[in-house]
PyMOL Python script that loads the backbone (N, CA, C, O; Angstrom):
from pymol import cmd

cmd.read_pdbstr("""\
ATOM      1  N   MET A   1     -97.752 -72.086 -13.951  1.00  0.00           N
ATOM      2  CA  MET A   1     -98.990 -71.588 -13.396  1.00  0.00           C
ATOM      3  C   MET A   1     -99.922 -71.278 -14.559  1.00  0.00           C
ATOM      4  O   MET A   1     -99.567 -70.516 -15.459  1.00  0.00           O
ATOM      5  N   THR A   2    -101.091 -71.856 -14.544  1.00  0.00           N
ATOM      6  CA  THR A   2    -102.092 -71.584 -15.561  1.00  0.00           C
ATOM      7  C   THR A   2    -103.365 -71.122 -14.884  1.00  0.00           C
ATOM      8  O   THR A   2    -103.639 -71.479 -13.738  1.00  0.00           O
ATOM      9  N   ARG A   3    -104.139 -70.327 -15.602  1.00  0.00           N
ATOM     10  CA  ARG A   3    -105.376 -69.773 -15.055  1.00  0.00           C
ATOM     11  C   ARG A   3    -105.110 -69.221 -13.668  1.00  0.00           C
ATOM     12  O   ARG A   3    -104.119 -68.521 -13.457  1.00  0.00           O
ATOM     13  N   ASN A   4    -105.974 -69.525 -12.730  1.00  0.00           N
ATOM     14  CA  ASN A   4    -105.754 -69.080 -11.350  1.00  0.00           C
ATOM     15  C   ASN A   4    -105.475 -70.292 -10.477  1.00  0.00           C
ATOM     16  O   ASN A   4    -106.201 -70.592  -9.529  1.00  0.00           O
ATOM     17  N   GLU A   5    -104.400 -70.974 -10.832  1.00  0.00           N
ATOM     18  CA  GLU A   5    -103.976 -72.166 -10.096  1.00  0.00           C
ATOM     19  C   GLU A   5    -102.474 -72.104  -9.859  1.00  0.00           C
ATOM     20  O   GLU A   5    -101.728 -71.469 -10.604  1.00  0.00           O
ATOM     21  N   LEU A   6    -102.067 -72.770  -8.819  1.00  0.00           N
ATOM     22  CA  LEU A   6    -100.648 -72.870  -8.486  1.00  0.00           C
ATOM     23  C   LEU A   6    -100.366 -74.331  -8.195  1.00  0.00           C
ATOM     24  O   LEU A   6    -101.055 -74.945  -7.381  1.00  0.00           O
ATOM     25  N   THR A   7     -99.363 -74.895  -8.850  1.00  0.00           N
ATOM     26  CA  THR A   7     -99.012 -76.295  -8.622  1.00  0.00           C
ATOM     27  C   THR A   7     -97.825 -76.369  -7.677  1.00  0.00           C
ATOM     28  O   THR A   7     -96.790 -75.743  -7.905  1.00  0.00           O
ATOM     29  N   ILE A   8     -97.991 -77.140  -6.618  1.00  0.00           N
ATOM     30  CA  ILE A   8     -96.914 -77.403  -5.665  1.00  0.00           C
ATOM     31  C   ILE A   8     -96.348 -78.772  -6.022  1.00  0.00           C
ATOM     32  O   ILE A   8     -97.038 -79.787  -5.930  1.00  0.00           O
ATOM     33  N   ARG A   9     -95.086 -78.785  -6.428  1.00  0.00           N
ATOM     34  CA  ARG A   9     -94.464 -80.048  -6.818  1.00  0.00           C
ATOM     35  C   ARG A   9     -94.201 -80.913  -5.594  1.00  0.00           C
ATOM     36  O   ARG A   9     -93.984 -80.399  -4.496  1.00  0.00           O
ATOM     37  N   ALA A  10     -94.221 -82.213  -5.784  1.00  0.00           N
ATOM     38  CA  ALA A  10     -94.065 -83.173  -4.687  1.00  0.00           C
ATOM     39  C   ALA A  10     -92.813 -82.927  -3.864  1.00  0.00           C
ATOM     40  O   ALA A  10     -92.856 -83.020  -2.637  1.00  0.00           O
ATOM     41  N   GLU A  11     -91.698 -82.615  -4.513  1.00  0.00           N
ATOM     42  CA  GLU A  11     -90.453 -82.448  -3.768  1.00  0.00           C
ATOM     43  C   GLU A  11     -90.439 -81.174  -2.920  1.00  0.00           C
ATOM     44  O   GLU A  11     -89.563 -81.006  -2.072  1.00  0.00           O
ATOM     45  N   LYS A  12     -91.407 -80.272  -3.143  1.00  0.00           N
ATOM     46  CA  LYS A  12     -91.502 -79.046  -2.354  1.00  0.00           C
ATOM     47  C   LYS A  12     -92.572 -79.142  -1.260  1.00  0.00           C
ATOM     48  O   LYS A  12     -92.632 -78.282  -0.381  1.00  0.00           O
ATOM     49  N   ALA A  13     -93.413 -80.173  -1.306  1.00  0.00           N
ATOM     50  CA  ALA A  13     -94.515 -80.310  -0.360  1.00  0.00           C
ATOM     51  C   ALA A  13     -94.078 -81.092   0.880  1.00  0.00           C
ATOM     52  O   ALA A  13     -93.271 -82.018   0.792  1.00  0.00           O
ATOM     53  N   LYS A  14     -94.624 -80.703   2.037  1.00  0.00           N
ATOM     54  CA  LYS A  14     -94.274 -81.391   3.287  1.00  0.00           C
ATOM     55  C   LYS A  14     -94.579 -82.880   3.224  1.00  0.00           C
ATOM     56  O   LYS A  14     -93.797 -83.700   3.705  1.00  0.00           O
ATOM     57  N   ASP A  15     -95.727 -83.233   2.624  1.00  0.00           N
ATOM     58  CA  ASP A  15     -96.134 -84.639   2.610  1.00  0.00           C
ATOM     59  C   ASP A  15     -95.696 -85.384   1.355  1.00  0.00           C
ATOM     60  O   ASP A  15     -96.001 -86.566   1.202  1.00  0.00           O
ATOM     61  N   GLY A  16     -94.978 -84.702   0.449  1.00  0.00           N
ATOM     62  CA  GLY A  16     -94.464 -85.364  -0.743  1.00  0.00           C
ATOM     63  C   GLY A  16     -95.490 -85.581  -1.843  1.00  0.00           C
ATOM     64  O   GLY A  16     -95.227 -86.332  -2.782  1.00  0.00           O
ATOM     65  N   ASP A  17     -96.649 -84.948  -1.754  1.00  0.00           N
ATOM     66  CA  ASP A  17     -97.694 -85.090  -2.772  1.00  0.00           C
ATOM     67  C   ASP A  17     -97.794 -83.826  -3.621  1.00  0.00           C
ATOM     68  O   ASP A  17     -97.857 -82.717  -3.090  1.00  0.00           O
ATOM     69  N   THR A  18     -97.807 -84.002  -4.950  1.00  0.00           N
ATOM     70  CA  THR A  18     -98.041 -82.867  -5.840  1.00  0.00           C
ATOM     71  C   THR A  18     -99.504 -82.475  -5.727  1.00  0.00           C
ATOM     72  O   THR A  18    -100.384 -83.334  -5.666  1.00  0.00           O
ATOM     73  N   ARG A  19     -99.757 -81.176  -5.700  1.00  0.00           N
ATOM     74  CA  ARG A  19    -101.137 -80.715  -5.643  1.00  0.00           C
ATOM     75  C   ARG A  19    -101.285 -79.420  -6.412  1.00  0.00           C
ATOM     76  O   ARG A  19    -100.329 -78.658  -6.554  1.00  0.00           O
ATOM     77  N   THR A  20    -102.487 -79.174  -6.907  1.00  0.00           N
ATOM     78  CA  THR A  20    -102.815 -77.926  -7.589  1.00  0.00           C
ATOM     79  C   THR A  20    -103.795 -77.175  -6.714  1.00  0.00           C
ATOM     80  O   THR A  20    -104.831 -77.707  -6.314  1.00  0.00           O
ATOM     81  N   LEU A  21    -103.453 -75.926  -6.420  1.00  0.00           N
ATOM     82  CA  LEU A  21    -104.269 -75.110  -5.526  1.00  0.00           C
ATOM     83  C   LEU A  21    -104.925 -73.971  -6.293  1.00  0.00           C
ATOM     84  O   LEU A  21    -104.283 -73.337  -7.131  1.00  0.00           O
ATOM     85  N   PRO A  22    -106.184 -73.709  -6.018  1.00  0.00           N
ATOM     86  CA  PRO A  22    -106.802 -72.520  -6.611  1.00  0.00           C
ATOM     87  C   PRO A  22    -106.246 -71.283  -5.921  1.00  0.00           C
ATOM     88  O   PRO A  22    -106.031 -71.289  -4.709  1.00  0.00           O
ATOM     89  N   ILE A  23    -106.014 -70.226  -6.686  1.00  0.00           N
ATOM     90  CA  ILE A  23    -105.555 -68.967  -6.115  1.00  0.00           C
ATOM     91  C   ILE A  23    -106.385 -67.833  -6.707  1.00  0.00           C
ATOM     92  O   ILE A  23    -106.981 -67.980  -7.774  1.00  0.00           O
ATOM     93  N   SER A  24    -106.416 -66.727  -6.021  1.00  0.00           N
ATOM     94  CA  SER A  24    -107.179 -65.579  -6.508  1.00  0.00           C
ATOM     95  C   SER A  24    -106.420 -64.885  -7.645  1.00  0.00           C
ATOM     96  O   SER A  24    -105.209 -65.050  -7.796  1.00  0.00           O
ATOM     97  N   ALA A  25    -107.145 -64.122  -8.421  1.00  0.00           N
ATOM     98  CA  ALA A  25    -106.515 -63.342  -9.486  1.00  0.00           C
ATOM     99  C   ALA A  25    -105.513 -62.357  -8.892  1.00  0.00           C
ATOM    100  O   ALA A  25    -104.475 -62.082  -9.495  1.00  0.00           O
ATOM    101  N   ARG A  26    -105.823 -61.826  -7.709  1.00  0.00           N
ATOM    102  CA  ARG A  26    -104.925 -60.876  -7.050  1.00  0.00           C
ATOM    103  C   ARG A  26    -103.598 -61.546  -6.679  1.00  0.00           C
ATOM    104  O   ARG A  26    -102.529 -60.987  -6.925  1.00  0.00           O
ATOM    105  N   LEU A  27    -103.670 -62.747  -6.086  1.00  0.00           N
ATOM    106  CA  LEU A  27    -102.438 -63.453  -5.737  1.00  0.00           C
ATOM    107  C   LEU A  27    -101.646 -63.789  -6.987  1.00  0.00           C
ATOM    108  O   LEU A  27    -100.422 -63.659  -6.998  1.00  0.00           O
ATOM    109  N   LYS A  28    -102.330 -64.220  -8.044  1.00  0.00           N
ATOM    110  CA  LYS A  28    -101.632 -64.528  -9.289  1.00  0.00           C
ATOM    111  C   LYS A  28    -100.883 -63.296  -9.783  1.00  0.00           C
ATOM    112  O   LYS A  28     -99.741 -63.403 -10.232  1.00  0.00           O
ATOM    113  N   SER A  29    -101.512 -62.137  -9.706  1.00  0.00           N
ATOM    114  CA  SER A  29    -100.892 -60.888 -10.129  1.00  0.00           C
ATOM    115  C   SER A  29     -99.647 -60.579  -9.295  1.00  0.00           C
ATOM    116  O   SER A  29     -98.616 -60.180  -9.837  1.00  0.00           O
ATOM    117  N   VAL A  30     -99.744 -60.762  -7.989  1.00  0.00           N
ATOM    118  CA  VAL A  30     -98.596 -60.507  -7.103  1.00  0.00           C
ATOM    119  C   VAL A  30     -97.455 -61.459  -7.439  1.00  0.00           C
ATOM    120  O   VAL A  30     -96.302 -61.035  -7.515  1.00  0.00           O
ATOM    121  N   LEU A  31     -97.759 -62.735  -7.640  1.00  0.00           N
ATOM    122  CA  LEU A  31     -96.708 -63.705  -7.963  1.00  0.00           C
ATOM    123  C   LEU A  31     -96.043 -63.360  -9.292  1.00  0.00           C
ATOM    124  O   LEU A  31     -94.833 -63.531  -9.441  1.00  0.00           O
ATOM    125  N   GLU A  32     -96.821 -62.878 -10.255  1.00  0.00           N
ATOM    126  CA  GLU A  32     -96.245 -62.462 -11.538  1.00  0.00           C
ATOM    127  C   GLU A  32     -95.304 -61.276 -11.343  1.00  0.00           C
ATOM    128  O   GLU A  32     -94.269 -61.191 -12.005  1.00  0.00           O
ATOM    129  N   MET A  33     -95.658 -60.355 -10.436  1.00  0.00           N
ATOM    130  CA  MET A  33     -94.838 -59.167 -10.195  1.00  0.00           C
ATOM    131  C   MET A  33     -93.497 -59.512  -9.556  1.00  0.00           C
ATOM    132  O   MET A  33     -92.507 -58.820  -9.792  1.00  0.00           O
ATOM    133  N   ILE A  34     -93.451 -60.560  -8.758  1.00  0.00           N
ATOM    134  CA  ILE A  34     -92.209 -60.893  -8.048  1.00  0.00           C
ATOM    135  C   ILE A  34     -91.388 -61.963  -8.765  1.00  0.00           C
ATOM    136  O   ILE A  34     -90.512 -62.581  -8.160  1.00  0.00           O
ATOM    137  N   LYS A  35     -91.665 -62.182 -10.042  1.00  0.00           N
ATOM    138  CA  LYS A  35     -90.908 -63.181 -10.794  1.00  0.00           C
ATOM    139  C   LYS A  35     -89.448 -62.795 -10.977  1.00  0.00           C
ATOM    140  O   LYS A  35     -88.599 -63.659 -11.195  1.00  0.00           O
ATOM    141  N   VAL A  36     -89.154 -61.508 -10.890  1.00  0.00           N
ATOM    142  CA  VAL A  36     -87.786 -61.035 -11.088  1.00  0.00           C
ATOM    143  C   VAL A  36     -87.159 -60.748  -9.731  1.00  0.00           C
ATOM    144  O   VAL A  36     -87.714 -60.005  -8.921  1.00  0.00           O
ATOM    145  N   ALA A  37     -86.009 -61.339  -9.496  1.00  0.00           N
ATOM    146  CA  ALA A  37     -85.281 -61.178  -8.236  1.00  0.00           C
ATOM    147  C   ALA A  37     -84.551 -59.840  -8.216  1.00  0.00           C
ATOM    148  O   ALA A  37     -84.386 -59.206  -9.258  1.00  0.00           O
ATOM    149  N   PRO A  38     -84.114 -59.409  -7.037  1.00  0.00           N
ATOM    150  CA  PRO A  38     -83.360 -58.151  -6.935  1.00  0.00           C
ATOM    151  C   PRO A  38     -82.100 -58.117  -7.803  1.00  0.00           C
ATOM    152  O   PRO A  38     -81.622 -57.040  -8.158  1.00  0.00           O
ATOM    153  N   ASP A  39     -81.564 -59.282  -8.143  1.00  0.00           N
ATOM    154  CA  ASP A  39     -80.365 -59.309  -8.986  1.00  0.00           C
ATOM    155  C   ASP A  39     -80.695 -59.148 -10.469  1.00  0.00           C
ATOM    156  O   ASP A  39     -79.801 -59.190 -11.313  1.00  0.00           O
ATOM    157  N   GLY A  40     -82.009 -58.959 -10.793  1.00  0.00           N
ATOM    158  CA  GLY A  40     -82.437 -58.742 -12.174  1.00  0.00           C
ATOM    159  C   GLY A  40     -82.737 -60.008 -12.949  1.00  0.00           C
ATOM    160  O   GLY A  40     -83.227 -59.942 -14.076  1.00  0.00           O
ATOM    161  N   LYS A  41     -82.454 -61.151 -12.367  1.00  0.00           N
ATOM    162  CA  LYS A  41     -82.718 -62.429 -13.036  1.00  0.00           C
ATOM    163  C   LYS A  41     -84.103 -62.929 -12.657  1.00  0.00           C
ATOM    164  O   LYS A  41     -84.590 -62.663 -11.558  1.00  0.00           O
ATOM    165  N   GLU A  42     -84.737 -63.658 -13.575  1.00  0.00           N
ATOM    166  CA  GLU A  42     -86.047 -64.216 -13.284  1.00  0.00           C
ATOM    167  C   GLU A  42     -85.890 -65.399 -12.334  1.00  0.00           C
ATOM    168  O   GLU A  42     -84.987 -66.222 -12.489  1.00  0.00           O
ATOM    169  N   HIS A  43     -86.783 -65.471 -11.346  1.00  0.00           N
ATOM    170  CA  HIS A  43     -86.751 -66.600 -10.420  1.00  0.00           C
ATOM    171  C   HIS A  43     -86.967 -67.896 -11.180  1.00  0.00           C
ATOM    172  O   HIS A  43     -87.716 -67.934 -12.157  1.00  0.00           O
ATOM    173  N   SER A  44     -86.326 -68.933 -10.743  1.00  0.00           N
ATOM    174  CA  SER A  44     -86.510 -70.268 -11.295  1.00  0.00           C
ATOM    175  C   SER A  44     -87.899 -70.772 -10.927  1.00  0.00           C
ATOM    176  O   SER A  44     -88.413 -70.424  -9.864  1.00  0.00           O
ATOM    177  N   PRO A  45     -88.518 -71.585 -11.783  1.00  0.00           N
ATOM    178  CA  PRO A  45     -89.807 -72.188 -11.417  1.00  0.00           C
ATOM    179  C   PRO A  45     -89.696 -73.029 -10.140  1.00  0.00           C
ATOM    180  O   PRO A  45     -90.701 -73.292  -9.479  1.00  0.00           O
ATOM    181  N   ALA A  46     -88.485 -73.447  -9.801  1.00  0.00           N
ATOM    182  CA  ALA A  46     -88.266 -74.232  -8.591  1.00  0.00           C
ATOM    183  C   ALA A  46     -87.980 -73.348  -7.379  1.00  0.00           C
ATOM    184  O   ALA A  46     -87.747 -73.862  -6.285  1.00  0.00           O
ATOM    185  N   GLY A  47     -87.994 -72.024  -7.558  1.00  0.00           N
ATOM    186  CA  GLY A  47     -87.716 -71.107  -6.458  1.00  0.00           C
ATOM    187  C   GLY A  47     -88.816 -71.132  -5.407  1.00  0.00           C
ATOM    188  O   GLY A  47     -89.936 -71.568  -5.674  1.00  0.00           O
ATOM    189  N   TYR A  48     -88.493 -70.672  -4.238  1.00  0.00           N
ATOM    190  CA  TYR A  48     -89.434 -70.641  -3.123  1.00  0.00           C
ATOM    191  C   TYR A  48     -90.137 -69.289  -3.079  1.00  0.00           C
ATOM    192  O   TYR A  48     -89.483 -68.248  -3.156  1.00  0.00           O
ATOM    193  N   VAL A  49     -91.458 -69.296  -2.955  1.00  0.00           N
ATOM    194  CA  VAL A  49     -92.210 -68.044  -2.813  1.00  0.00           C
ATOM    195  C   VAL A  49     -91.805 -67.364  -1.521  1.00  0.00           C
ATOM    196  O   VAL A  49     -91.592 -66.152  -1.498  1.00  0.00           O
ATOM    197  N   PHE A  50     -91.696 -68.126  -0.453  1.00  0.00           N
ATOM    198  CA  PHE A  50     -91.282 -67.577   0.838  1.00  0.00           C
ATOM    199  C   PHE A  50     -89.824 -67.945   1.089  1.00  0.00           C
ATOM    200  O   PHE A  50     -89.474 -68.498   2.132  1.00  0.00           O
ATOM    201  N   GLY A  51     -88.989 -67.627   0.113  1.00  0.00           N
ATOM    202  CA  GLY A  51     -87.564 -67.912   0.227  1.00  0.00           C
ATOM    203  C   GLY A  51     -86.776 -66.647   0.485  1.00  0.00           C
ATOM    204  O   GLY A  51     -87.320 -65.632   0.919  1.00  0.00           O
ATOM    205  N   ASP A  52     -85.487 -66.726   0.210  1.00  0.00           N
ATOM    206  CA  ASP A  52     -84.657 -65.534   0.357  1.00  0.00           C
ATOM    207  C   ASP A  52     -84.901 -64.596  -0.834  1.00  0.00           C
ATOM    208  O   ASP A  52     -85.801 -64.844  -1.636  1.00  0.00           O
ATOM    209  N   ALA A  53     -84.124 -63.546  -0.954  1.00  0.00           N
ATOM    210  CA  ALA A  53     -84.353 -62.522  -1.980  1.00  0.00           C
ATOM    211  C   ALA A  53     -84.293 -63.052  -3.408  1.00  0.00           C
ATOM    212  O   ALA A  53     -84.887 -62.464  -4.312  1.00  0.00           O
ATOM    213  N   VAL A  54     -83.585 -64.150  -3.617  1.00  0.00           N
ATOM    214  CA  VAL A  54     -83.480 -64.708  -4.962  1.00  0.00           C
ATOM    215  C   VAL A  54     -84.177 -66.062  -5.096  1.00  0.00           C
ATOM    216  O   VAL A  54     -83.872 -66.827  -6.010  1.00  0.00           O
ATOM    217  N   GLY A  55     -85.114 -66.362  -4.188  1.00  0.00           N
ATOM    218  CA  GLY A  55     -85.906 -67.588  -4.285  1.00  0.00           C
ATOM    219  C   GLY A  55     -85.259 -68.821  -3.703  1.00  0.00           C
ATOM    220  O   GLY A  55     -85.736 -69.935  -3.918  1.00  0.00           O
ATOM    221  N   GLY A  56     -84.183 -68.638  -2.972  1.00  0.00           N
ATOM    222  CA  GLY A  56     -83.502 -69.778  -2.357  1.00  0.00           C
ATOM    223  C   GLY A  56     -84.188 -70.242  -1.080  1.00  0.00           C
ATOM    224  O   GLY A  56     -85.059 -69.557  -0.543  1.00  0.00           O
ATOM    225  N   HIS A  57     -83.792 -71.390  -0.613  1.00  0.00           N
ATOM    226  CA  HIS A  57     -84.361 -71.995   0.594  1.00  0.00           C
ATOM    227  C   HIS A  57     -84.015 -71.171   1.830  1.00  0.00           C
ATOM    228  O   HIS A  57     -82.895 -70.678   1.963  1.00  0.00           O
ATOM    229  N   VAL A  58     -84.968 -71.027   2.719  1.00  0.00           N
ATOM    230  CA  VAL A  58     -84.755 -70.360   4.003  1.00  0.00           C
ATOM    231  C   VAL A  58     -84.770 -71.447   5.076  1.00  0.00           C
ATOM    232  O   VAL A  58     -85.732 -72.207   5.183  1.00  0.00           O
ATOM    233  N   ALA A  59     -83.716 -71.517   5.860  1.00  0.00           N
ATOM    234  CA  ALA A  59     -83.593 -72.579   6.863  1.00  0.00           C
ATOM    235  C   ALA A  59     -84.662 -72.482   7.951  1.00  0.00           C
ATOM    236  O   ALA A  59     -85.174 -73.505   8.407  1.00  0.00           O
ATOM    237  N   ASP A  60     -84.999 -71.269   8.367  1.00  0.00           N
ATOM    238  CA  ASP A  60     -85.964 -71.091   9.454  1.00  0.00           C
ATOM    239  C   ASP A  60     -87.022 -70.065   9.049  1.00  0.00           C
ATOM    240  O   ASP A  60     -86.865 -68.875   9.322  1.00  0.00           O
ATOM    241  N   PRO A  61     -88.111 -70.520   8.392  1.00  0.00           N
ATOM    242  CA  PRO A  61     -89.140 -69.589   7.915  1.00  0.00           C
ATOM    243  C   PRO A  61     -89.774 -68.762   9.032  1.00  0.00           C
ATOM    244  O   PRO A  61     -90.133 -67.606   8.808  1.00  0.00           O
ATOM    245  N   LYS A  62     -89.917 -69.328  10.220  1.00  0.00           N
ATOM    246  CA  LYS A  62     -90.519 -68.571  11.329  1.00  0.00           C
ATOM    247  C   LYS A  62     -89.638 -67.380  11.698  1.00  0.00           C
ATOM    248  O   LYS A  62     -90.137 -66.283  11.954  1.00  0.00           O
ATOM    249  N   LYS A  63     -88.337 -67.603  11.724  1.00  0.00           N
ATOM    250  CA  LYS A  63     -87.414 -66.516  12.049  1.00  0.00           C
ATOM    251  C   LYS A  63     -87.428 -65.467  10.929  1.00  0.00           C
ATOM    252  O   LYS A  63     -87.422 -64.266  11.202  1.00  0.00           O
ATOM    253  N   ALA A  64     -87.448 -65.918   9.678  1.00  0.00           N
ATOM    254  CA  ALA A  64     -87.483 -64.993   8.546  1.00  0.00           C
ATOM    255  C   ALA A  64     -88.766 -64.160   8.577  1.00  0.00           C
ATOM    256  O   ALA A  64     -88.729 -62.960   8.308  1.00  0.00           O
ATOM    257  N   TRP A  65     -89.903 -64.789   8.905  1.00  0.00           N
ATOM    258  CA  TRP A  65     -91.178 -64.074   9.004  1.00  0.00           C
ATOM    259  C   TRP A  65     -91.116 -63.024  10.113  1.00  0.00           C
ATOM    260  O   TRP A  65     -91.527 -61.880   9.917  1.00  0.00           O
ATOM    261  N   ALA A  66     -90.608 -63.415  11.261  1.00  0.00           N
ATOM    262  CA  ALA A  66     -90.513 -62.485  12.394  1.00  0.00           C
ATOM    263  C   ALA A  66     -89.609 -61.301  12.050  1.00  0.00           C
ATOM    264  O   ALA A  66     -89.929 -60.160  12.381  1.00  0.00           O
ATOM    265  N   THR A  67     -88.493 -61.564  11.394  1.00  0.00           N
ATOM    266  CA  THR A  67     -87.568 -60.497  11.001  1.00  0.00           C
ATOM    267  C   THR A  67     -88.227 -59.557   9.999  1.00  0.00           C
ATOM    268  O   THR A  67     -88.097 -58.338  10.111  1.00  0.00           O
ATOM    269  N   THR A  68     -88.932 -60.115   9.023  1.00  0.00           N
ATOM    270  CA  THR A  68     -89.608 -59.298   8.017  1.00  0.00           C
ATOM    271  C   THR A  68     -90.654 -58.406   8.661  1.00  0.00           C
ATOM    272  O   THR A  68     -90.726 -57.215   8.359  1.00  0.00           O
ATOM    273  N   CYS A  69     -91.467 -58.972   9.545  1.00  0.00           N
ATOM    274  CA  CYS A  69     -92.495 -58.180  10.236  1.00  0.00           C
ATOM    275  C   CYS A  69     -91.851 -57.083  11.088  1.00  0.00           C
ATOM    276  O   CYS A  69     -92.305 -55.939  11.077  1.00  0.00           O
ATOM    277  N   ARG A  70     -90.813 -57.429  11.814  1.00  0.00           N
ATOM    278  CA  ARG A  70     -90.126 -56.448  12.649  1.00  0.00           C
ATOM    279  C   ARG A  70     -89.561 -55.311  11.795  1.00  0.00           C
ATOM    280  O   ARG A  70     -89.708 -54.141  12.149  1.00  0.00           O
ATOM    281  N   ASN A  71     -88.924 -55.643  10.684  1.00  0.00           N
ATOM    282  CA  ASN A  71     -88.350 -54.628   9.794  1.00  0.00           C
ATOM    283  C   ASN A  71     -89.421 -53.729   9.182  1.00  0.00           C
ATOM    284  O   ASN A  71     -89.164 -52.559   8.897  1.00  0.00           O
ATOM    285  N   ALA A  72     -90.622 -54.276   8.981  1.00  0.00           N
ATOM    286  CA  ALA A  72     -91.727 -53.502   8.402  1.00  0.00           C
ATOM    287  C   ALA A  72     -92.533 -52.765   9.470  1.00  0.00           C
ATOM    288  O   ALA A  72     -93.444 -52.004   9.147  1.00  0.00           O
ATOM    289  N   GLY A  73     -92.199 -52.992  10.743  1.00  0.00           N
ATOM    290  CA  GLY A  73     -92.939 -52.345  11.826  1.00  0.00           C
ATOM    291  C   GLY A  73     -94.312 -52.954  12.057  1.00  0.00           C
ATOM    292  O   GLY A  73     -95.212 -52.292  12.574  1.00  0.00           O
ATOM    293  N   ILE A  74     -94.471 -54.211  11.676  1.00  0.00           N
ATOM    294  CA  ILE A  74     -95.757 -54.907  11.816  1.00  0.00           C
ATOM    295  C   ILE A  74     -95.740 -55.743  13.097  1.00  0.00           C
ATOM    296  O   ILE A  74     -94.790 -56.486  13.344  1.00  0.00           O
ATOM    297  N   THR A  75     -96.786 -55.621  13.907  1.00  0.00           N
ATOM    298  CA  THR A  75     -96.908 -56.429  15.115  1.00  0.00           C
ATOM    299  C   THR A  75     -98.189 -57.246  15.048  1.00  0.00           C
ATOM    300  O   THR A  75     -99.131 -56.900  14.335  1.00  0.00           O
ATOM    301  N   GLU A  76     -98.202 -58.329  15.800  1.00  0.00           N
ATOM    302  CA  GLU A  76     -99.399 -59.172  15.927  1.00  0.00           C
ATOM    303  C   GLU A  76     -99.899 -59.742  14.601  1.00  0.00           C
ATOM    304  O   GLU A  76    -101.104 -59.930  14.433  1.00  0.00           O
ATOM    305  N   LEU A  77     -99.001 -60.019  13.660  1.00  0.00           N
ATOM    306  CA  LEU A  77     -99.375 -60.667  12.406  1.00  0.00           C
ATOM    307  C   LEU A  77     -98.659 -62.001  12.353  1.00  0.00           C
ATOM    308  O   LEU A  77     -97.431 -62.059  12.408  1.00  0.00           O
ATOM    309  N   HIS A  78     -99.420 -63.063  12.247  1.00  0.00           N
ATOM    310  CA  HIS A  78     -98.861 -64.410  12.227  1.00  0.00           C
ATOM    311  C   HIS A  78     -98.836 -64.937  10.793  1.00  0.00           C
ATOM    312  O   HIS A  78     -99.648 -64.520   9.966  1.00  0.00           O
ATOM    313  N   PHE A  79     -97.931 -65.830  10.501  1.00  0.00           N
ATOM    314  CA  PHE A  79     -97.721 -66.322   9.149  1.00  0.00           C
ATOM    315  C   PHE A  79     -99.000 -66.799   8.475  1.00  0.00           C
ATOM    316  O   PHE A  79     -99.219 -66.498   7.301  1.00  0.00           O
ATOM    317  N   HIS A  80     -99.841 -67.527   9.179  1.00  0.00           N
ATOM    318  CA  HIS A  80    -101.052 -68.070   8.569  1.00  0.00           C
ATOM    319  C   HIS A  80    -102.235 -67.103   8.573  1.00  0.00           C
ATOM    320  O   HIS A  80    -103.314 -67.449   8.093  1.00  0.00           O
ATOM    321  N   ASP A  81    -102.044 -65.900   9.108  1.00  0.00           N
ATOM    322  CA  ASP A  81    -103.109 -64.882   9.057  1.00  0.00           C
ATOM    323  C   ASP A  81    -103.349 -64.488   7.622  1.00  0.00           C
ATOM    324  O   ASP A  81    -104.203 -63.645   7.348  1.00  0.00           O
TER     325      ASP A  81
END
""", "prot")
cmd.dss("prot")
cmd.show_as("cartoon", "prot")
cmd.util.cbc("prot")
cmd.orient("prot")
């Protein structure tokens, strides 16, 4: 990640195309803060932002989102909001 950009590698993208996305300084700051997993190790550059606690693949992101919102007491918040 350089400047305020995030590169999505082809093998991680739904359509198989690598792309660079502009991101806000705030999002960049948040991503920098979560570079370290709960196990104390730094996440791999190939880790998933919306993955499990250590950056691994989540089989059902919709279910994981719903569980996270429920655990946080959040209602009426959709993933793309």
